[in-house]
PyMOL commands that place a pseudoatom at each C-alpha (Angstrom):
pseudoatom trace, name=CA, resn=MET, resi=1, chain=A, elem=C, hetatm=0, pos=[0.331, -98.371, 144.739]
pseudoatom trace, name=CA, resn=THR, resi=2, chain=A, elem=C, hetatm=0, pos=[-0.539, -101.879, 145.633]
pseudoatom trace, name=CA, resn=HIS, resi=3, chain=A, elem=C, hetatm=0, pos=[-1.362, -102.437, 149.257]
pseudoatom trace, name=CA, resn=HIS, resi=4, chain=A, elem=C, hetatm=0, pos=[-1.232, -105.993, 150.941]
pseudoatom trace, name=CA, resn=PHE, resi=5, chain=A, elem=C, hetatm=0, pos=[-3.401, -105.472, 154.190]
pseudoatom trace, name=CA, resn=TYR, resi=6, chain=A, elem=C, hetatm=0, pos=[-6.438, -107.401, 152.809]
pseudoatom trace, name=CA, resn=ALA, resi=7, chain=A, elem=C, hetatm=0, pos=[-4.109, -110.224, 150.895]
pseudoatom trace, name=CA, resn=TYR, resi=8, chain=A, elem=C, hetatm=0, pos=[-2.158, -110.275, 154.508]
pseudoatom trace, name=CA, resn=LEU, resi=9, chain=A, elem=C, hetatm=0, pos=[-5.214, -111.082, 156.264]
pseudoatom trace, name=CA, resn=SER, resi=10, chain=A, elem=C, hetatm=0, pos=[-6.679, -113.635, 154.030]
pseudoatom trace, name=CA, resn=ARG, resi=11, chain=A, elem=C, hetatm=0, pos=[-4.162, -115.678, 155.359]
pseudoatom trace, name=CA, resn=MET, resi=12, chain=A, elem=C, hetatm=0, pos=[-5.301, -115.642, 158.637]
pseudoatom trace, name=CA, resn=LYS, resi=13, chain=A, elem=C, hetatm=0, pos=[-7.051, -119.113, 157.373]
pseudoatom trace, name=CA, resn=TYR, resi=14, chain=A, elem=C, hetatm=0, pos=[-2.772, -120.567, 157.901]
pseudoatom trace, name=CA, resn=ILE, resi=15, chain=A, elem=C, hetatm=0, pos=[-2.239, -119.951, 160.955]
pseudoatom trace, name=CA, resn=MET, resi=16, chain=A, elem=C, hetatm=0, pos=[-3.421, -122.541, 162.998]
pseudoatom trace, name=CA, resn=ARG, resi=17, chain=A, elem=C, hetatm=0, pos=[-4.855, -122.481, 166.537]
pseudoatom trace, name=CA, resn=TRP, resi=18, chain=A, elem=C, hetatm=0, pos=[-3.628, -124.495, 169.936]
pseudoatom trace, name=CA, resn=GLY, resi=19, chain=A, elem=C, hetatm=0, pos=[-0.022, -125.676, 168.506]
pseudoatom trace, name=CA, resn=LEU, resi=20, chain=A, elem=C, hetatm=0, pos=[0.989, -127.668, 171.249]
pseudoatom trace, name=CA, resn=MET, resi=21, chain=A, elem=C, hetatm=0, pos=[-1.833, -129.464, 171.641]
pseudoatom trace, name=CA, resn=ARG, resi=22, chain=A, elem=C, hetatm=0, pos=[-3.561, -132.749, 169.241]
pseudoatom trace, name=CA, resn=ASN, resi=23, chain=A, elem=C, hetatm=0, pos=[-6.479, -131.902, 167.860]
pseudoatom trace, name=CA, resn=SER, resi=24, chain=A, elem=C, hetatm=0, pos=[-9.351, -133.499, 166.321]
pseudoatom trace, name=CA, resn=VAL, resi=25, chain=A, elem=C, hetatm=0, pos=[-10.625, -130.821, 164.827]
pseudoatom trace, name=CA, resn=PRO, resi=26, chain=A, elem=C, hetatm=0, pos=[-7.860, -128.329, 163.332]
pseudoatom trace, name=CA, resn=GLU, resi=27, chain=A, elem=C, hetatm=0, pos=[-9.014, -124.592, 164.113]
pseudoatom trace, name=CA, resn=ASN, resi=28, chain=A, elem=C, hetatm=0, pos=[-7.082, -121.304, 162.035]
pseudoatom trace, name=CA, resn=ASP, resi=29, chain=A, elem=C, hetatm=0, pos=[-7.058, -117.963, 163.390]
pseudoatom trace, name=CA, resn=MET, resi=30, chain=A, elem=C, hetatm=0, pos=[-9.866, -116.813, 160.809]
pseudoatom trace, name=CA, resn=GLU, resi=31, chain=A, elem=C, hetatm=0, pos=[-12.450, -119.341, 162.000]
pseudoatom trace, name=CA, resn=HIS, resi=32, chain=A, elem=C, hetatm=0, pos=[-11.527, -118.740, 165.032]
pseudoatom trace, name=CA, resn=ALA, resi=33, chain=A, elem=C, hetatm=0, pos=[-11.978, -114.610, 164.224]
pseudoatom trace, name=CA, resn=MET, resi=34, chain=A, elem=C, hetatm=0, pos=[-15.671, -115.107, 162.696]
pseudoatom trace, name=CA, resn=GLN, resi=35, chain=A, elem=C, hetatm=0, pos=[-16.822, -117.313, 165.631]
pseudoatom trace, name=CA, resn=CYS, resi=36, chain=A, elem=C, hetatm=0, pos=[-15.613, -114.927, 168.068]
pseudoatom trace, name=CA, resn=ALA, resi=37, chain=A, elem=C, hetatm=0, pos=[-17.038, -111.978, 166.324]
pseudoatom trace, name=CA, resn=MET, resi=38, chain=A, elem=C, hetatm=0, pos=[-20.526, -113.606, 166.424]
pseudoatom trace, name=CA, resn=ILE, resi=39, chain=A, elem=C, hetatm=0, pos=[-20.383, -114.596, 170.416]
pseudoatom trace, name=CA, resn=ALA, resi=40, chain=A, elem=C, hetatm=0, pos=[-19.206, -110.912, 171.063]
pseudoatom trace, name=CA, resn=HIS, resi=41, chain=A, elem=C, hetatm=0, pos=[-22.137, -109.357, 169.027]
pseudoatom trace, name=CA, resn=ALA, resi=42, chain=A, elem=C, hetatm=0, pos=[-24.387, -111.394, 171.347]
pseudoatom trace, name=CA, resn=ILE, resi=43, chain=A, elem=C, hetatm=0, pos=[-23.350, -110.852, 174.131]
pseudoatom trace, name=CA, resn=ALA, resi=44, chain=A, elem=C, hetatm=0, pos=[-22.910, -107.389, 173.636]
pseudoatom trace, name=CA, resn=LEU, resi=45, chain=A, elem=C, hetatm=0, pos=[-27.135, -107.395, 172.069]
pseudoatom trace, name=CA, resn=ILE, resi=46, chain=A, elem=C, hetatm=0, pos=[-27.861, -109.119, 175.458]
pseudoatom trace, name=CA, resn=GLY, resi=47, chain=A, elem=C, hetatm=0, pos=[-26.391, -106.767, 177.764]
pseudoatom trace, name=CA, resn=ASN, resi=48, chain=A, elem=C, hetatm=0, pos=[-28.319, -104.014, 175.672]
pseudoatom trace, name=CA, resn=ALA, resi=49, chain=A, elem=C, hetatm=0, pos=[-31.740, -105.821, 176.179]
pseudoatom trace, name=CA, resn=ARG, resi=50, chain=A, elem=C, hetatm=0, pos=[-31.533, -107.535, 179.418]
pseudoatom trace, name=CA, resn=TYR, resi=51, chain=A, elem=C, hetatm=0, pos=[-29.053, -105.169, 181.705]
pseudoatom trace, name=CA, resn=GLY, resi=52, chain=A, elem=C, hetatm=0, pos=[-29.250, -101.800, 179.903]
pseudoatom trace, name=CA, resn=LYS, resi=53, chain=A, elem=C, hetatm=0, pos=[-25.854, -101.939, 179.056]
pseudoatom trace, name=CA, resn=GLN, resi=54, chain=A, elem=C, hetatm=0, pos=[-24.964, -99.287, 175.900]
pseudoatom trace, name=CA, resn=TYR, resi=55, chain=A, elem=C, hetatm=0, pos=[-22.580, -101.527, 173.673]
pseudoatom trace, name=CA, resn=ASN, resi=56, chain=A, elem=C, hetatm=0, pos=[-22.188, -100.358, 169.731]
pseudoatom trace, name=CA, resn=ALA, resi=57, chain=A, elem=C, hetatm=0, pos=[-22.768, -104.259, 169.252]
pseudoatom trace, name=CA, resn=GLU, resi=58, chain=A, elem=C, hetatm=0, pos=[-21.759, -103.755, 165.497]
pseudoatom trace, name=CA, resn=HIS, resi=59, chain=A, elem=C, hetatm=0, pos=[-18.209, -102.214, 166.957]
pseudoatom trace, name=CA, resn=ILE, resi=60, chain=A, elem=C, hetatm=0, pos=[-17.835, -104.990, 169.489]
pseudoatom trace, name=CA, resn=MET, resi=61, chain=A, elem=C, hetatm=0, pos=[-18.598, -107.124, 166.166]
pseudoatom trace, name=CA, resn=VAL, resi=62, chain=A, elem=C, hetatm=0, pos=[-15.791, -105.971, 164.038]
pseudoatom trace, name=CA, resn=LEU, resi=63, chain=A, elem=C, hetatm=0, pos=[-13.510, -105.487, 167.381]
pseudoatom trace, name=CA, resn=ALA, resi=64, chain=A, elem=C, hetatm=0, pos=[-13.352, -109.251, 167.916]
pseudoatom trace, name=CA, resn=LEU, resi=65, chain=A, elem=C, hetatm=0, pos=[-13.017, -109.896, 163.641]
pseudoatom trace, name=CA, resn=TYR, resi=66, chain=A, elem=C, hetatm=0, pos=[-9.578, -108.160, 163.461]
pseudoatom trace, name=CA, resn=HIS, resi=67, chain=A, elem=C, hetatm=0, pos=[-8.717, -108.857, 167.857]
pseudoatom trace, name=CA, resn=ASP, resi=68, chain=A, elem=C, hetatm=0, pos=[-6.151, -111.376, 166.339]
pseudoatom trace, name=CA, resn=ALA, resi=69, chain=A, elem=C, hetatm=0, pos=[-5.002, -110.222, 163.288]
pseudoatom trace, name=CA, resn=SER, resi=70, chain=A, elem=C, hetatm=0, pos=[-1.231, -109.425, 164.525]
pseudoatom trace, name=CA, resn=GLU, resi=71, chain=A, elem=C, hetatm=0, pos=[-0.851, -112.994, 164.623]
pseudoatom trace, name=CA, resn=VAL, resi=72, chain=A, elem=C, hetatm=0, pos=[-1.089, -113.306, 161.030]
pseudoatom trace, name=CA, resn=ILE, resi=73, chain=A, elem=C, hetatm=0, pos=[2.294, -111.704, 161.326]
pseudoatom trace, name=CA, resn=THR, resi=74, chain=A, elem=C, hetatm=0, pos=[3.645, -113.344, 164.587]
pseudoatom trace, name=CA, resn=GLY, resi=75, chain=A, elem=C, hetatm=0, pos=[1.710, -116.473, 164.020]
pseudoatom trace, name=CA, resn=ASP, resi=76, chain=A, elem=C, hetatm=0, pos=[0.125, -118.053, 167.228]
pseudoatom trace, name=CA, resn=LEU, resi=77, chain=A, elem=C, hetatm=0, pos=[2.389, -118.118, 170.112]
pseudoatom trace, name=CA, resn=PRO, resi=78, chain=A, elem=C, hetatm=0, pos=[0.727, -120.786, 172.579]
pseudoatom trace, name=CA, resn=THR, resi=79, chain=A, elem=C, hetatm=0, pos=[-0.482, -119.347, 175.303]
pseudoatom trace, name=CA, resn=PRO, resi=80, chain=A, elem=C, hetatm=0, pos=[1.587, -121.556, 177.858]
pseudoatom trace, name=CA, resn=ILE, resi=81, chain=A, elem=C, hetatm=0, pos=[4.439, -119.901, 175.700]
pseudoatom trace, name=CA, resn=LYS, resi=82, chain=A, elem=C, hetatm=0, pos=[3.302, -116.691, 175.865]
pseudoatom trace, name=CA, resn=HIS, resi=83, chain=A, elem=C, hetatm=0, pos=[2.540, -116.156, 179.627]
pseudoatom trace, name=CA, resn=ASN, resi=84, chain=A, elem=C, hetatm=0, pos=[5.049, -118.333, 180.975]
pseudoatom trace, name=CA, resn=ASN, resi=85, chain=A, elem=C, hetatm=0, pos=[6.772, -115.527, 182.878]
pseudoatom trace, name=CA, resn=GLU, resi=86, chain=A, elem=C, hetatm=0, pos=[6.484, -111.709, 182.907]
pseudoatom trace, name=CA, resn=SER, resi=87, chain=A, elem=C, hetatm=0, pos=[9.678, -110.946, 180.927]
pseudoatom trace, name=CA, resn=MET, resi=88, chain=A, elem=C, hetatm=0, pos=[8.115, -113.430, 178.468]
pseudoatom trace, name=CA, resn=ARG, resi=89, chain=A, elem=C, hetatm=0, pos=[4.656, -111.655, 177.748]
pseudoatom trace, name=CA, resn=ASP, resi=90, chain=A, elem=C, hetatm=0, pos=[6.694, -108.448, 177.931]
pseudoatom trace, name=CA, resn=GLU, resi=91, chain=A, elem=C, hetatm=0, pos=[8.786, -109.498, 174.885]
pseudoatom trace, name=CA, resn=TYR, resi=92, chain=A, elem=C, hetatm=0, pos=[5.290, -110.591, 173.078]
pseudoatom trace, name=CA, resn=HIS, resi=93, chain=A, elem=C, hetatm=0, pos=[3.396, -107.828, 173.479]
pseudoatom trace, name=CA, resn=LYS, resi=94, chain=A, elem=C, hetatm=0, pos=[6.642, -105.831, 171.976]
pseudoatom trace, name=CA, resn=ILE, resi=95, chain=A, elem=C, hetatm=0, pos=[6.639, -108.175, 169.189]
pseudoatom trace, name=CA, resn=GLU, resi=96, chain=A, elem=C, hetatm=0, pos=[2.578, -108.202, 169.024]
pseudoatom trace, name=CA, resn=GLU, resi=97, chain=A, elem=C, hetatm=0, pos=[2.974, -104.113, 168.476]
pseudoatom trace, name=CA, resn=MET, resi=98, chain=A, elem=C, hetatm=0, pos=[5.793, -104.290, 165.616]
pseudoatom trace, name=CA, resn=ALA, resi=99, chain=A, elem=C, hetatm=0, pos=[3.203, -106.687, 164.076]
pseudoatom trace, name=CA, resn=VAL, resi=100, chain=A, elem=C, hetatm=0, pos=[0.320, -104.030, 164.287]
pseudoatom trace, name=CA, resn=GLN, resi=101, chain=A, elem=C, hetatm=0, pos=[2.356, -101.230, 162.947]
pseudoatom trace, name=CA, resn=ARG, resi=102, chain=A, elem=C, hetatm=0, pos=[3.195, -103.075, 160.200]
pseudoatom trace, name=CA, resn=LEU, resi=103, chain=A, elem=C, hetatm=0, pos=[-0.394, -104.262, 159.443]
pseudoatom trace, name=CA, resn=LEU, resi=104, chain=A, elem=C, hetatm=0, pos=[-1.346, -100.659, 159.542]
pseudoatom trace, name=CA, resn=GLY, resi=105, chain=A, elem=C, hetatm=0, pos=[1.341, -99.689, 157.438]
pseudoatom trace, name=CA, resn=MET, resi=106, chain=A, elem=C, hetatm=0, pos=[0.103, -102.116, 154.411]
pseudoatom trace, name=CA, resn=LEU, resi=107, chain=A, elem=C, hetatm=0, pos=[-3.397, -99.242, 154.127]
pseudoatom trace, name=CA, resn=PRO, resi=108, chain=A, elem=C, hetatm=0, pos=[-3.587, -96.769, 152.539]
pseudoatom trace, name=CA, resn=GLU, resi=109, chain=A, elem=C, hetatm=0, pos=[-2.775, -93.624, 154.644]
pseudoatom trace, name=CA, resn=ASP, resi=110, chain=A, elem=C, hetatm=0, pos=[-6.275, -92.151, 154.279]
pseudoatom trace, name=CA, resn=LEU, resi=111, chain=A, elem=C, hetatm=0, pos=[-7.569, -95.612, 155.781]
pseudoatom trace, name=CA, resn=ARG, resi=112, chain=A, elem=C, hetatm=0, pos=[-5.219, -96.127, 158.748]
pseudoatom trace, name=CA, resn=ASP, resi=113, chain=A, elem=C, hetatm=0, pos=[-7.081, -94.125, 161.288]
pseudoatom trace, name=CA, resn=HIS, resi=114, chain=A, elem=C, hetatm=0, pos=[-10.270, -96.295, 160.789]
pseudoatom trace, name=CA, resn=TYR, resi=115, chain=A, elem=C, hetatm=0, pos=[-8.029, -99.594, 160.956]
pseudoatom trace, name=CA, resn=GLU, resi=116, chain=A, elem=C, hetatm=0, pos=[-6.091, -98.520, 164.107]
pseudoatom trace, name=CA, resn=PRO, resi=117, chain=A, elem=C, hetatm=0, pos=[-8.587, -98.937, 166.635]
pseudoatom trace, name=CA, resn=LEU, resi=118, chain=A, elem=C, hetatm=0, pos=[-9.405, -102.168, 165.777]
pseudoatom trace, name=CA, resn=VAL, resi=119, chain=A, elem=C, hetatm=0, pos=[-6.076, -103.852, 165.094]
pseudoatom trace, name=CA, resn=ALA, resi=120, chain=A, elem=C, hetatm=0, pos=[-4.641, -101.962, 168.097]
pseudoatom trace, name=CA, resn=PRO, resi=121, chain=A, elem=C, hetatm=0, pos=[-8.050, -101.663, 170.357]
pseudoatom trace, name=CA, resn=ASP, resi=122, chain=A, elem=C, hetatm=0, pos=[-8.171, -99.757, 174.318]
pseudoatom trace, name=CA, resn=LYS, resi=123, chain=A, elem=C, hetatm=0, pos=[-7.705, -102.464, 176.059]
pseudoatom trace, name=CA, resn=ASN, resi=124, chain=A, elem=C, hetatm=0, pos=[-9.408, -100.739, 178.845]
pseudoatom trace, name=CA, resn=ALA, resi=125, chain=A, elem=C, hetatm=0, pos=[-12.285, -100.119, 177.234]
pseudoatom trace, name=CA, resn=PRO, resi=126, chain=A, elem=C, hetatm=0, pos=[-16.041, -102.082, 177.899]
pseudoatom trace, name=CA, resn=SER, resi=127, chain=A, elem=C, hetatm=0, pos=[-15.852, -103.309, 174.512]
pseudoatom trace, name=CA, resn=TRP, resi=128, chain=A, elem=C, hetatm=0, pos=[-12.474, -105.192, 174.916]
pseudoatom trace, name=CA, resn=ARG, resi=129, chain=A, elem=C, hetatm=0, pos=[-13.766, -106.774, 177.934]
pseudoatom trace, name=CA, resn=ILE, resi=130, chain=A, elem=C, hetatm=0, pos=[-16.744, -107.982, 175.933]
pseudoatom trace, name=CA, resn=VAL, resi=131, chain=A, elem=C, hetatm=0, pos=[-13.994, -109.215, 173.057]
pseudoatom trace, name=CA, resn=LYS, resi=132, chain=A, elem=C, hetatm=0, pos=[-12.163, -111.082, 175.319]
pseudoatom trace, name=CA, resn=ALA, resi=133, chain=A, elem=C, hetatm=0, pos=[-15.004, -113.069, 176.821]
pseudoatom trace, name=CA, resn=ALA, resi=134, chain=A, elem=C, hetatm=0, pos=[-15.862, -113.653, 173.997]
pseudoatom trace, name=CA, resn=ASP, resi=135, chain=A, elem=C, hetatm=0, pos=[-12.549, -114.942, 172.755]
pseudoatom trace, name=CA, resn=ARG, resi=136, chain=A, elem=C, hetatm=0, pos=[-12.520, -117.184, 176.687]
pseudoatom trace, name=CA, resn=ILE, resi=137, chain=A, elem=C, hetatm=0, pos=[-15.861, -118.795, 175.646]
pseudoatom trace, name=CA, resn=CYS, resi=138, chain=A, elem=C, hetatm=0, pos=[-14.451, -119.281, 172.324]
pseudoatom trace, name=CA, resn=ALA, resi=139, chain=A, elem=C, hetatm=0, pos=[-11.573, -121.635, 173.520]
pseudoatom trace, name=CA, resn=TYR, resi=140, chain=A, elem=C, hetatm=0, pos=[-13.981, -122.976, 175.996]
pseudoatom trace, name=CA, resn=VAL, resi=141, chain=A, elem=C, hetatm=0, pos=[-16.260, -123.978, 173.430]
pseudoatom trace, name=CA, resn=LYS, resi=142, chain=A, elem=C, hetatm=0, pos=[-13.146, -125.650, 171.046]
pseudoatom trace, name=CA, resn=CYS, resi=143, chain=A, elem=C, hetatm=0, pos=[-12.658, -127.649, 174.508]
pseudoatom trace, name=CA, resn=LEU, resi=144, chain=A, elem=C, hetatm=0, pos=[-15.879, -129.017, 174.232]
pseudoatom trace, name=CA, resn=GLU, resi=145, chain=A, elem=C, hetatm=0, pos=[-16.102, -130.037, 170.990]
pseudoatom trace, name=CA, resn=GLU, resi=146, chain=A, elem=C, hetatm=0, pos=[-12.798, -131.710, 171.262]
pseudoatom trace, name=CA, resn=ALA, resi=147, chain=A, elem=C, hetatm=0, pos=[-14.409, -133.705, 174.549]
pseudoatom trace, name=CA, resn=LYS, resi=148, chain=A, elem=C, hetatm=0, pos=[-17.458, -134.571, 172.735]
pseudoatom trace, name=CA, resn=VAL, resi=149, chain=A, elem=C, hetatm=0, pos=[-15.292, -136.504, 170.043]
pseudoatom trace, name=CA, resn=GLY, resi=150, chain=A, elem=C, hetatm=0, pos=[-13.499, -138.268, 172.511]
pseudoatom trace, name=CA, resn=ASN, resi=151, chain=A, elem=C, hetatm=0, pos=[-10.033, -136.468, 172.892]
pseudoatom trace, name=CA, resn=ARG, resi=152, chain=A, elem=C, hetatm=0, pos=[-9.492, -135.803, 176.372]
pseudoatom trace, name=CA, resn=GLU, resi=153, chain=A, elem=C, hetatm=0, pos=[-5.913, -133.477, 175.306]
pseudoatom trace, name=CA, resn=PHE, resi=154, chain=A, elem=C, hetatm=0, pos=[-8.651, -130.495, 176.172]
pseudoatom trace, name=CA, resn=ALA, resi=155, chain=A, elem=C, hetatm=0, pos=[-9.604, -131.708, 179.502]
pseudoatom trace, name=CA, resn=GLU, resi=156, chain=A, elem=C, hetatm=0, pos=[-6.922, -129.733, 181.820]
pseudoatom trace, name=CA, resn=ALA, resi=157, chain=A, elem=C, hetatm=0, pos=[-7.604, -126.625, 179.375]
pseudoatom trace, name=CA, resn=GLN, resi=158, chain=A, elem=C, hetatm=0, pos=[-11.328, -126.794, 179.842]
pseudoatom trace, name=CA, resn=SER, resi=159, chain=A, elem=C, hetatm=0, pos=[-11.670, -126.424, 183.353]
pseudoatom trace, name=CA, resn=GLY, resi=160, chain=A, elem=C, hetatm=0, pos=[-8.724, -123.779, 183.786]
pseudoatom trace, name=CA, resn=ILE, resi=161, chain=A, elem=C, hetatm=0, pos=[-10.615, -121.846, 180.931]
pseudoatom trace, name=CA, resn=GLN, resi=162, chain=A, elem=C, hetatm=0, pos=[-14.310, -122.668, 182.607]
pseudoatom trace, name=CA, resn=SER, resi=163, chain=A, elem=C, hetatm=0, pos=[-13.076, -120.958, 185.575]
pseudoatom trace, name=CA, resn=THR, resi=164, chain=A, elem=C, hetatm=0, pos=[-11.906, -117.837, 184.296]
pseudoatom trace, name=CA, resn=ILE, resi=165, chain=A, elem=C, hetatm=0, pos=[-15.145, -117.581, 182.631]
pseudoatom trace, name=CA, resn=HIS, resi=166, chain=A, elem=C, hetatm=0, pos=[-16.965, -118.075, 185.640]
pseudoatom trace, name=CA, resn=ALA, resi=167, chain=A, elem=C, hetatm=0, pos=[-14.885, -114.881, 187.193]
pseudoatom trace, name=CA, resn=ILE, resi=168, chain=A, elem=C, hetatm=0, pos=[-15.972, -112.502, 184.580]
pseudoatom trace, name=CA, resn=ASP, resi=169, chain=A, elem=C, hetatm=0, pos=[-18.238, -110.610, 186.548]
pseudoatom trace, name=CA, resn=LEU, resi=170, chain=A, elem=C, hetatm=0, pos=[-20.989, -109.493, 183.383]
pseudoatom trace, name=CA, resn=PRO, resi=171, chain=A, elem=C, hetatm=0, pos=[-24.503, -110.869, 183.700]
pseudoatom trace, name=CA, resn=GLU, resi=172, chain=A, elem=C, hetatm=0, pos=[-24.237, -111.010, 179.772]
pseudoatom trace, name=CA, resn=VAL, resi=173, chain=A, elem=C, hetatm=0, pos=[-21.501, -113.547, 179.738]
pseudoatom trace, name=CA, resn=LYS, resi=174, chain=A, elem=C, hetatm=0, pos=[-23.265, -115.458, 182.407]
pseudoatom trace, name=CA, resn=ASP, resi=175, chain=A, elem=C, hetatm=0, pos=[-25.937, -115.767, 180.631]
pseudoatom trace, name=CA, resn=PHE, resi=176, chain=A, elem=C, hetatm=0, pos=[-24.541, -116.363, 177.329]
pseudoatom trace, name=CA, resn=MET, resi=177, chain=A, elem=C, hetatm=0, pos=[-22.987, -119.111, 178.868]
pseudoatom trace, name=CA, resn=ALA, resi=178, chain=A, elem=C, hetatm=0, pos=[-25.780, -120.735, 180.465]
pseudoatom trace, name=CA, resn=GLU, resi=179, chain=A, elem=C, hetatm=0, pos=[-28.100, -120.408, 177.442]
pseudoatom trace, name=CA, resn=PHE, resi=180, chain=A, elem=C, hetatm=0, pos=[-25.809, -121.105, 174.177]
pseudoatom trace, name=CA, resn=VAL, resi=181, chain=A, elem=C, hetatm=0, pos=[-23.034, -122.928, 174.937]
pseudoatom trace, name=CA, resn=PRO, resi=182, chain=A, elem=C, hetatm=0, pos=[-24.475, -126.193, 176.368]
pseudoatom trace, name=CA, resn=GLY, resi=183, chain=A, elem=C, hetatm=0, pos=[-25.513, -126.635, 172.690]
pseudoatom trace, name=CA, resn=PHE, resi=184, chain=A, elem=C, hetatm=0, pos=[-21.989, -127.220, 171.801]
pseudoatom trace, name=CA, resn=ALA, resi=185, chain=A, elem=C, hetatm=0, pos=[-21.335, -130.104, 173.754]
pseudoatom trace, name=CA, resn=MET, resi=186, chain=A, elem=C, hetatm=0, pos=[-24.747, -131.473, 172.117]
pseudoatom trace, name=CA, resn=THR, resi=187, chain=A, elem=C, hetatm=0, pos=[-24.393, -133.548, 168.570]
pseudoatom trace, name=CA, resn=LEU, resi=188, chain=A, elem=C, hetatm=0, pos=[-26.483, -132.649, 165.547]
pseudoatom trace, name=CA, resn=ASP, resi=189, chain=A, elem=C, hetatm=0, pos=[-29.681, -134.806, 166.297]
pseudoatom trace, name=CA, resn=GLN, resi=190, chain=A, elem=C, hetatm=0, pos=[-29.620, -133.696, 169.934]
pseudoatom trace, name=CA, resn=ILE, resi=191, chain=A, elem=C, hetatm=0, pos=[-29.637, -129.895, 168.780]
pseudoatom trace, name=CA, resn=SER, resi=192, chain=A, elem=C, hetatm=0, pos=[-32.057, -130.478, 165.458]
pseudoatom trace, name=CA, resn=ARG, resi=193, chain=A, elem=C, hetatm=0, pos=[-34.935, -131.632, 167.849]
for i in range(1, 193): cmd.bond("trace and resi %d" % i, "trace and resi %d" % (i + 1))
show_as sticks, trace
zoom trace
């Protein structure tokens, strides 16, 4: 029997993000997933090394890699639409759950239990908090990169996203923001010095 899980996920490169915004540099879900995985991994390592946390950094990295997997079926619904009101948000979550179940159905039965925690994670787990923080940081980085090339379209989004990141009460997130994020606003010559 042929299984299409990986063929479907490889199509994440066709799911464009920031659909309602004018992008200077387009970004797709596959690129975003890798960036989110790297940032989530780094945040987990900072938490372990500096704050005595016991994160499984590699699990968090994989969790971040799959955090938007359902969008290969649903597409990337823009945040202003997805979170427009409670009813819209609830309906989107139902659609998302159907997409997750469809993806899991594309796997051989003996692998489904291994992937379910990745594509349908426990959203109350500390590991998910790290992934969501990394996801917000990725959005903030996108705003910085757009501003760097003179695109003002993301200015309000940048301010709002920065506020949500500052509200995250994890010192490892604050450290990542202070130590690594400023470089994203710099040119190649500046970061190469």
